[in-house]
C-alpha positions as CSV (number, residue, x, y, z in Angstrom):
1,M,93.5,118.9,83.0
2,A,93.7,115.4,84.4
3,E,91.3,114.6,87.3
4,I,92.9,114.0,90.6
5,K,92.7,110.5,91.8
6,E,91.2,110.2,95.1
7,I,92.8,107.5,97.3
8,W,90.8,106.7,100.5
9,V,92.4,104.7,103.4
10,L,90.8,103.1,106.4
11,P,93.4,102.8,109.1
12,E,92.3,100.6,112.1
13,I,92.6,103.2,114.8
14,S,90.7,102.7,118.0
15,E,89.5,105.4,120.1
16,N,91.2,103.7,123.0
17,D,94.6,103.5,121.4
18,E,97.2,105.8,122.9
19,E,99.3,105.3,119.6
20,I,98.4,104.5,116.1
21,S,99.3,100.9,115.3
22,P,102.2,100.0,112.8
23,L,99.5,98.4,110.6
24,S,97.5,101.7,110.4
25,L,100.8,103.7,109.8
26,G,101.7,101.3,106.9
27,L,98.3,101.7,105.3
28,L,98.7,105.5,105.5
29,S,102.3,105.3,104.1
30,E,101.0,102.9,101.2
31,A,98.2,105.4,100.5
32,R,100.6,108.2,100.2
33,S,102.9,106.2,98.0
34,V,100.0,105.6,95.7
35,A,99.0,109.2,95.6
36,E,102.7,110.3,94.9
37,K,102.8,107.9,91.8
38,T,99.4,109.0,90.4
39,G,99.3,112.6,91.4
40,G,96.4,111.9,93.7
41,A,95.3,113.0,97.2
42,V,94.6,110.9,100.3
43,T,91.7,110.9,102.5
44,A,91.8,109.0,105.8
45,L,88.3,107.5,107.1
46,L,88.1,107.4,110.9
47,P,84.9,105.9,112.2
48,G,84.2,106.3,116.0
49,N,81.6,107.4,118.5
50,G,83.0,110.9,119.1
51,N,85.6,110.5,121.7
52,R,88.4,110.1,119.2
53,Q,91.7,111.7,120.0
54,D,93.1,114.5,117.7
55,Y,95.2,112.5,115.3
56,A,95.5,115.4,112.7
57,G,99.0,116.0,113.5
58,R,100.1,112.4,113.1
59,L,98.2,112.0,109.8
60,G,99.8,115.1,108.5
61,Q,103.2,113.4,109.1
62,Y,102.2,110.7,106.6
63,G,101.0,112.8,103.9
64,I,97.3,112.6,104.6
65,S,95.6,115.9,103.4
66,R,92.0,115.2,104.4
67,A,90.3,113.1,107.1
68,Y,86.6,112.2,107.4
69,V,85.7,111.6,111.0
70,F,82.6,109.5,111.4
71,Q,80.7,110.0,114.8
72,D,77.9,107.7,115.9
73,P,77.5,105.6,119.1
74,A,77.2,102.5,116.7
75,L,80.7,103.1,115.7
76,Q,82.4,102.8,119.1
77,Y,83.5,99.1,118.2
78,F,84.1,97.6,114.8
79,S,81.0,96.2,113.3
80,A,80.7,95.6,109.6
81,D,77.0,96.5,109.6
82,A,77.8,99.8,111.3
83,Y,80.9,100.7,109.2
84,S,79.2,99.8,105.8
85,S,76.1,102.0,106.7
86,A,78.2,105.0,107.7
87,L,80.8,104.7,104.7
88,L,78.5,103.6,101.9
89,P,76.7,107.1,101.2
90,V,79.9,109.0,101.3
91,I,81.7,106.5,98.9
92,K,78.7,106.6,96.6
93,Q,78.6,110.4,96.6
94,E,82.4,111.1,96.1
95,Q,83.4,107.9,94.2
96,P,87.0,107.7,95.1
97,W,89.3,106.0,92.7
98,L,90.9,103.5,95.2
99,L,90.0,102.5,98.9
100,L,92.6,100.7,100.7
101,M,92.3,98.7,104.0
102,G,94.2,96.1,105.8
103,H,93.8,92.5,105.1
104,T,92.7,91.8,108.7
105,T,89.7,90.4,110.5
106,S,87.9,93.6,110.0
107,G,89.0,94.3,106.5
108,I,88.3,90.8,105.4
109,E,84.7,91.2,106.7
110,L,84.2,94.7,105.6
111,A,85.7,94.9,102.0
112,P,83.5,92.3,100.3
113,R,80.4,93.8,101.8
114,L,81.2,97.1,100.5
115,A,82.2,95.9,97.2
116,A,78.7,94.1,96.9
117,L,76.8,97.2,98.0
118,L,78.9,99.3,95.5
119,D,78.5,96.9,92.7
120,T,82.3,96.8,92.2
121,G,85.2,94.4,92.7
122,V,87.6,93.7,95.5
123,I,91.2,92.3,95.6
124,T,92.1,90.9,99.0
125,N,95.6,90.2,100.5
126,C,97.3,92.4,98.0
127,A,101.1,92.4,98.2
128,K,102.2,94.9,95.7
129,I,100.6,97.5,93.4
130,D,102.1,98.3,90.0
131,L,101.3,101.8,88.9
132,S,103.3,102.0,85.8
133,R,100.0,102.4,83.9
134,P,97.9,104.5,86.3
135,E,94.8,104.0,84.0
136,R,95.0,100.3,84.6
137,P,96.9,99.5,87.7
138,G,98.0,96.0,88.4
139,F,97.6,94.3,91.8
140,Y,99.7,91.3,92.8
141,R,98.9,88.6,95.4
142,L,101.2,86.0,96.8
143,V,100.1,82.4,95.9
144,Y,101.5,78.9,96.2
145,G,103.1,79.4,99.6
146,D,104.4,83.0,98.7
147,Q,106.4,81.4,95.9
148,L,104.5,83.2,93.0
149,Y,102.7,86.4,92.3
150,Q,99.2,86.3,90.8
151,E,98.4,89.5,88.9
152,V,94.9,90.8,89.1
153,A,93.2,94.0,87.5
154,F,89.9,95.6,87.8
155,R,87.4,95.7,84.9
156,T,85.3,98.6,86.3
157,S,85.4,102.3,86.4
158,R,83.9,102.2,90.0
159,T,85.8,102.5,93.2
160,M,88.5,99.8,93.5
161,L,88.5,98.1,96.9
162,V,91.9,96.6,98.1
163,T,92.9,94.9,101.3
164,M,96.7,95.1,101.8
165,D,98.7,92.2,103.2
166,P,100.0,93.6,106.7
167,R,103.4,91.9,106.0
168,V,104.3,94.2,103.1
169,L,103.4,97.6,104.6
170,N,106.4,99.7,105.4
171,V,106.0,102.8,107.7
172,S,107.6,106.0,106.2
173,I,107.0,109.5,107.3
174,D,106.5,112.3,104.5
175,A,109.2,114.9,104.5
176,K,106.7,117.5,103.4
177,Q,104.1,117.5,106.4
178,C,100.5,118.1,105.2
179,E,97.9,120.3,106.8
180,V,95.0,118.1,107.4
181,K,91.5,119.2,106.5
182,V,89.1,117.3,109.0
183,T,85.5,117.0,108.2
184,V,83.1,115.4,110.7
185,I,80.2,113.4,109.6
186,G,77.3,112.3,111.7
187,P,75.8,109.3,109.8
188,K,72.9,108.6,112.1
189,I,73.0,104.9,111.6
190,P,69.4,103.3,112.4
191,P,69.4,100.7,115.1
192,R,67.8,98.2,112.7
193,A,70.9,98.3,110.5
194,I,72.9,96.6,113.3
195,R,72.4,92.9,113.4
196,I,75.2,92.0,115.6
197,R,75.8,93.7,118.9
198,H,79.1,94.0,120.7
199,L,79.0,92.7,124.2
200,E,82.6,92.7,125.6
201,F,86.2,91.9,124.6
202,L,87.5,88.6,125.7
203,P,91.4,87.9,126.0
204,A,92.4,85.2,123.6
205,D,93.1,81.8,125.2
206,Y,96.8,81.2,124.4
207,K,96.2,77.4,124.5
208,T,93.5,77.7,121.8
209,V,94.3,80.7,119.8
210,D,95.2,80.5,116.1
211,V,99.1,80.7,115.8
212,T,98.5,83.5,113.2
213,D,97.1,85.7,116.1
214,A,99.4,84.5,118.9
215,N,101.9,87.1,120.5
216,V,104.1,84.3,121.8
217,I,104.7,80.9,120.0
218,V,106.6,78.0,121.3
219,S,107.4,76.0,118.2
220,V,108.3,72.3,118.3
221,G,110.5,70.7,115.6
222,A,111.8,67.2,115.1
223,G,114.2,67.5,117.9
224,G,111.6,68.3,120.5
225,G,108.6,66.3,119.4
226,T,109.1,63.4,121.7
227,D,107.1,61.9,124.5
228,E,109.9,62.8,126.9
229,L,110.2,66.5,125.7
230,L,106.6,67.5,124.8
231,P,105.4,67.7,128.6
232,M,108.2,70.0,129.3
233,I,107.5,72.2,126.2
234,E,103.8,72.4,127.2
235,E,104.8,73.5,130.7
236,L,107.0,76.2,129.2
237,S,104.2,77.5,126.9
238,H,102.0,77.6,129.9
239,L,104.4,79.6,132.1
240,I,105.0,82.3,129.3
241,K,101.4,82.0,127.8
242,G,102.6,80.9,124.5
243,A,100.7,79.2,121.7
244,I,102.2,75.9,120.4
245,G,103.5,75.9,116.9
246,T,105.3,73.1,115.2
247,T,106.9,71.9,112.0
248,R,105.8,69.1,109.3
249,P,107.8,66.2,110.7
250,V,105.9,66.6,114.1
251,V,102.6,66.9,112.3
252,D,103.3,63.8,110.2
253,S,104.1,61.9,113.3
254,G,100.6,62.7,114.8
255,K,102.1,64.4,117.8
256,I,100.5,68.0,117.2
257,P,97.5,69.0,115.0
258,R,98.1,70.2,111.5
259,E,96.5,73.5,112.3
260,R,99.5,74.3,114.4
261,L,101.8,73.9,111.4
262,V,104.0,76.9,110.9
263,G,105.6,77.7,107.6
264,Q,104.9,78.5,104.0
265,T,102.9,75.3,103.6
266,G,101.2,76.0,106.9
267,K,100.6,79.4,108.6
268,L,102.5,82.6,108.4
269,V,103.0,84.1,111.8
270,S,104.2,87.5,113.1
271,P,104.4,87.1,117.1
272,E,106.4,89.4,119.4
273,L,108.4,86.4,120.3
274,Y,109.0,83.0,118.6
275,I,110.9,80.2,120.4
276,A,112.1,77.4,118.0
277,L,112.9,74.3,120.0
278,G,114.7,71.5,117.9
279,I,113.9,73.1,114.5
280,S,116.6,72.9,111.9
281,G,115.2,75.8,110.0
282,S,114.1,74.7,106.5
283,P,113.3,77.5,103.9
284,H,109.7,76.7,104.1
285,H,109.7,77.1,107.8
286,V,111.7,80.1,107.9
287,G,109.7,81.7,105.2
288,G,106.7,81.5,107.6
289,I,108.3,83.4,110.6
290,Q,109.8,86.3,108.9
291,G,107.2,88.6,110.6
292,A,108.4,87.6,114.2
293,A,109.6,90.4,116.1
294,K,112.2,88.4,118.0
295,I,113.2,84.7,117.3
296,I,115.1,82.5,119.8
297,A,116.4,79.2,118.6
298,I,117.6,76.1,120.7
299,N,119.3,73.4,118.7
300,R,122.2,71.1,119.3
301,D,123.5,71.4,115.7
302,P,125.7,74.4,115.4
303,Q,125.3,74.4,111.7
304,A,121.4,74.3,111.8
305,P,120.2,77.1,109.3
306,I,117.7,78.5,112.0
307,F,120.6,80.3,113.7
308,Q,121.0,82.3,110.6
309,N,117.6,83.7,111.0
310,S,117.5,84.0,114.9
311,D,118.1,87.0,117.0
312,T,119.3,84.6,119.8
313,G,120.7,81.2,119.4
314,I,121.6,78.5,121.9
315,V,123.7,75.6,120.8
316,A,122.6,72.9,123.2
317,D,120.3,69.8,123.7
318,I,116.8,71.1,124.6
319,K,116.4,68.4,127.1
320,D,119.3,70.0,129.1
321,V,118.1,73.5,128.6
322,L,114.3,73.2,129.2
323,P,114.4,72.2,132.9
324,R,116.8,75.0,133.7
325,L,114.7,77.5,131.7
326,I,111.5,76.4,133.4
327,A,113.0,76.5,136.8
328,R,114.4,80.1,136.1
329,I,111.0,81.3,135.0
330,K,109.2,79.8,137.9
331,Q,111.7,81.4,140.3
332,A,111.3,84.8,138.6
333,Q,107.6,84.6,138.8
334,Q,107.7,83.7,142.4
335,D,110.0,86.5,143.2
336,G,107.9,89.0,141.2
337,T,110.8,89.8,138.8
338,A,109.3,88.2,135.8
339,V,108.3,90.7,133.1
């Protein structure tokens, strides 16, 4: 009888969260998909300080049959030191076949550390898993501005560590609904193992935050990158607390720094709101904003390709629209009606 493949998954569930994030649900769904294709079983890893909500019912909806809940005061906030100290003994003892986590700030820090401690490999930013040969799965990463796939395979029998590209994770509920067996583990992390101490959370400054982390982006194209319009665009970004993004022509002109470049040759973004001002919508730029929840485009060219990829489009000259838009926002904020 073939040995059941153990797939472990580390969703990023904070004890302060009222709901599980789409990223975490996507990771749970991906882990279940791998288990279904390999005849395996999924275990969710939930570090915390003991105040975690009862998520067993939600985990069962996504086909998770087992959960390890790690309880220690050092696990109240993410710490690569604390997480690796807690997870390492259990991973060494049970030797799961695969461990999935998100390619996020936490995953990028934790996965290589665990891989080194386990003397195994790690594949980062994975976009696709090929399980046609379960004994030697193929892992694919997007390269060259997401134009090509790079295939990577493990050459080890130890636990395979993989961080998943958040953009490829799809949330899907399991029709069968699992009963979840919860095991509580008290890892007793020694204080000397923690070299970095959490002090407080500071809200990101929308003016300096990396566009990849911004919730709102006001992006400037060739039609808006003029000395006349840039001050108004900056005022708009200030009013709605949006990070400034841009396109290559504006970067090449020296008006906005390259680190603000959005697109496949710049940065891939996924804000709640993306406002495209004077952006025509080249394939390279559109490819970088596919993760945006809502796209609003203003362009005087009714044939601009950006409109084909927008939720709302305004055919107008942005120098006519911006003063009115700024005035309306200011009035709404003054009246207390702004959301």
